[in-house]
C-alpha positions, 0 to 999 in steps of 0.5 A: 500500500502506497501512502499519499504524500501530504501537500503543503504550500508555503506562501507569502508576500516577500518584502525583506532585507537581504540578510533576513531573507537569506535566513528565511530561505535557508530555513525553508531549505532545511525543512524536514519534508519527509512524507510531504510534497512542498510547494512555494508561492512567493509574491516578490514585493521587494525594493532591494534587487538583491532580495529579488535575486535571492528569490529567483535563485531559490526558485531555480534551486528548489522544486515547485516554486511559483514566483510572481512580481508584485509590480507595485511600489508603496512607501513602507517604513519599518524601523527597529521598533515597529512597522508603519502601516497605512490603508493602502499597504493593508489592502495590498497585502490582503490582495496578495494573501487572497492570491495565495489562497486562490492558488492553493484552492486551484492546485488543491 
């Protein structure tokens, strides 16, 4: 009897500094995926080209990676204490997350 692998989608909008994104992507590479079929869906909302390149490299190194450029630019301020959100940013991220949910439903 062959057991069917559990399918897991890791999805997220990505707007991150390269040194933090590097650690995040490394943690994904180190996941114990035994018995699981991993897929990834990232929406690249980065301003730093190095972060966008890191996502592109990840998509070339891993299987089942969907990478979508957001093609949107908004002012997003983050300091060592907090993140500053405005209504446009909230709705943008909500739209991104809805796209990820729709992808998960479509791909079952």
